[in-house]
N, C-alpha and C positions, 0 to 999 in steps of 0.2 A: 816701823821706823819713822821718826818725825822728820819734818822738812829740813831742819839743820843737820840731822844725821845723814839724810839722803844726799844733801849737797856735799857734806864732808867726805862721804864715801866716794862720790863721783870724782872729787879732786884727788883723793888718795889713789884711785885706780888709774888716774891719768899721769901721776907722778912716776918718775923713774924708780925702779925697785932698788932695794938695798938696805932699807931700815930694818932693824931687828923686829921680829914678829911680836915680841913681848912689849914693845914700846909703841905708843901712838905717835906716828910720824908727824912732824910739824907740817902745816899746810903752806909750804913755801911756793914762790912763783915757779911755774914750770919752765924748763929750758926751752929756748927758741928752737923749733924743729929745723933740721937741716933741709936744704933744698933737694928735691928728688933728683935722681940721675936722669939725664936726658940722652936718649939713644941717638945714634948718628942720623937716623931718618926722621927724627922729631924736630920740630921748631922750638928753639929755646923760649921759655916764658918771658913776658915783658919784664924789663928791669923795674925794680921797686920805685925808682924815681919817676919813671914814665907812668907807672900805675897810679902813683899818688897824684901826679899832675893832671892826668885825664879824669880820674874819678873825682878830683877836687871841683870839677865843673858842676857836679851834682850838689845843689844847695840842700841843706838839711836843717832841721830844728836842733836845738841843743838842750840836753837834760843833765841833771846831776842825779846819779844813782846813789842812794844812801842805805845804810843798814845800822842797826843798833850795835853797840859794842858787845861782843860775846866774851865768854870766859873760857880760855883755853885750859886744858888739864894742868893743874899745878901752877897756874899763873894768875895774876891779877886781872880784873876785868879790863878789857881794851876800851879805848875811846871809840866813839862812833866812826864808821868808815864811809867814805864817799869819793866818787870820781866823776869827772865830766865825761859825758857820753853822747856822741852823735848817732851812733848806730842803734837806735831804738825804734820800735814799730809796734803797732797793734798786730795781733796774729789771728785771733779767733773770737767769735761772739759767743759760741756755745760749745764748751765752756769759755768764759772770758779769759783770754790769754794775751800776754804781751811778750815781747822778746827784746833782748839787747845782746850785743856782742862785746867781748872784753878780751884783751890780749892775754895769752897764756903766761906771759912774763909779768903781768900786773902784780904789784905788791898789795893792792887793795882787794882784789878778788878773793884771796883766801879768807879774809876777814868777813866778807859778805857770805861766803860759803859756810863758814862756821855759824853765822847767825841763822842761815836758812831762809831769810826773808829780805825784802828790800822795798824801798819806795822810790818811784820815779818822780823827780821834781822837774816839771817843764818850765824852762826859764823864759822870762820876758825880755823885751828889747833893752831894758835898762839894767840888766844883770850880767853884763859882759865881764865886769871886774870879779864878780862872784864866781863866774865860770872859770876864769883864769886861776883863781885860788884853788879850785878843785882839779885843775888840769895837770898840776905838777905831780911827779912821781913821789911816792911816799914809802916809808918803812912801816913795819908792823905796829909801831907805837906812835906814829905821827898823828896829830890832832888837827885836821884841816878845818874844824868847826870853831876854832878860837875866834871869837868876835862875831860869829854867825848866829843870828837868832833863828830858832826853830822850835817846833812843837813835836810831840810824838804822834805818828800816824795811828789811827784808832784801833787797828787790828794787830799790826806787827810791832808797833812801837818804834819803827824806823823814823829817823829825822825827817820831818816835813818842814822844809825851809820857808821861813816867813816871806810873804810877798810874791810867791810864785803864782803864775796864772792857773796852773792845774797840777794835780798830784795823783799818783796811782799807787796804792798800797798792795803789795804782793807777797806771796809765798813762792819759794823756788819749786817749780813743777818738774823741770828736767834740765839736764846739761848735756850738750853734744859738742864733740870736737869738730873743728873745721880749720885745717891748716894751722896757722900760728895763733888762732883765736878760739874762744869758746862761745857757743851759742847758748844763752841762758834763757829759758822759758819760764815766765812767771804766771801764776794764777792770780787773777785780780780778786782781792778780798774787799776792797773799798776804794773809792775815788771821789774826787771833787774838783770844782773849779771856782776861782775867785773872779767874779765878773768885773770888779773894779781894776784888778791887776791885768786881766786879759785885754782891757781896753787899750793898753799901750802897745799891743802887738807882740809877736814872738821874737825871740833872739834867733837869728839865722847865722849859719856858717857857710862860707863860699870861698873857695880858692885861698884858704888860709887866713881869712879875715872875717870879722863879725859884721853883720848887716841887719837891717830891719825890713819889715814888710809894710808897704804903703797901702795895700788893699786895692780892691777893685771898685769901680763906679757901680751905680745902680744897674747899668746895662751889662755888667760883667767885663767891661773893658778897662 
């Protein structure tokens, strides 16, 4: 089974049952899972607002995860897919793996799953507006790439956005469930960095706002 087939199968297994066996079910966003029951002797979990507020103190880089448009059965080819993502990280050197997390309710994830591949575009400090454009929720047919210059990544053909400091071209390796999110593991097929773009520094996100990194002095302070 190819990477696209594996990813599509993972999404179908995670969806609620009910589609006729003879029809390929559409890869729609998954429903938000209900909160687990809390026994009388258990402490209730933190409220979502408190969780977001406290975790917002952890500064992170910002990426745009992209994928080429796939062709759904009986449908026209979709436009490229993409969404802004903070929850990205390297995972393994051997084999080279990276990971990102995406909400199970995401409208973009099913399109990435259908493609079976993705490219991580690491954003620079001057790309806040670009990030906001990819942060909005989308439908299955929205094209967030209108007016965005990009090339195709060398292995997967996923959009490699012009001017990003670094990019990582991947095939989907595995998908795991984790509460109301999915953990998507990608195997790195190609990657690269633009030294001139990297000179401006990374785009950071902290407590709901974008920021930049000034760097350290020669003594590390």
